[in-house]
VODREN-113694 format. One record per residue (C-alpha): residue number from 1; residue in one letter; x, y, z. Coordinates in steps of 0.25 Angstrom, whole numbers, plus 5000, padded with zeros to 4 digits. Example, Ala and Ser with C-alpha at 12.3 -4.5 7.8 and 13.67 -1.06 7.14 Angstrom:
2
  nr rest   c1   c2   c3
   1    A 5049 4982 5031
   2    S 5055 4996 5029
***
This chain:
66
  nr rest   c1   c2   c3
   1    M 4949 4986 5149
   2    T 4951 4973 5142
   3    V 4965 4969 5137
   4    Q 4964 4961 5124
   5    H 4975 4950 5124
   6    E 4972 4943 5111
   7    P 4967 4949 5097
   8    D 4953 4945 5093
   9    N 4945 4946 5080
  10    W 4956 4941 5071
  11    R 4953 4943 5056
  12    K 4961 4939 5044
  13    S 4966 4950 5035
  14    S 4957 4952 5022
  15    R 4971 4953 5015
  16    S 4975 4939 5019
  17    Q 4972 4930 5007
  18    N 4976 4917 5002
  19    G 4982 4913 5016
  20    S 4995 4921 5015
  21    A 4999 4933 5023
  22    C 4987 4932 5032
  23    V 4985 4941 5044
  24    E 4974 4942 5055
  25    V 4971 4955 5063
  26    G 4964 4954 5076
  27    R 4959 4965 5086
  28    F 4968 4967 5098
  29    G 4964 4978 5108
  30    D 4963 4991 5100
  31    G 4973 4986 5089
  32    A 4975 4974 5081
  33    A 4983 4960 5081
  34    V 4988 4954 5068
  35    R 4992 4939 5066
  36    D 4996 4930 5055
  37    T 4984 4921 5051
  38    K 4993 4909 5047
  39    D 5001 4910 5061
  40    R 4991 4915 5071
  41    A 4999 4908 5082
  42    A 5011 4917 5079
  43    G 5003 4928 5086
  44    Y 5000 4942 5082
  45    F 5004 4956 5084
  46    T 4995 4968 5089
  47    T 4994 4982 5086
  48    N 4987 4994 5093
  49    R 4976 5002 5085
  50    E 4986 5013 5080
  51    Q 4996 5002 5075
  52    W 4985 4994 5068
  53    T 4979 5007 5062
  54    A 4993 5011 5057
  55    F 4996 4998 5051
  56    V 4982 4997 5044
  57    N 4984 5011 5038
  58    A 4998 5007 5033
  59    V 4992 4995 5026
  60    K 4981 5003 5020
  61    A 4991 5013 5015
  62    D 4999 5002 5008
  63    K 5012 5005 5017
  64    F 5017 4990 5017
  65    N 5018 4988 5002
  66    A 5032 4988 4997
***
């Protein structure tokens, strides 16, 4: 089994427009990694598949709007 140490296939969010609040998502094992497009050197955080799925479902359900 190969252990992945760095995310790959980074892509910018389609919701990131006009250079503000931009994030990128990359593949990391069976989960995802997220980083700030404007400060890539700051690093990234990773999630497993279950965490990423829960996050995406919450976004789609509009759980983060006040």
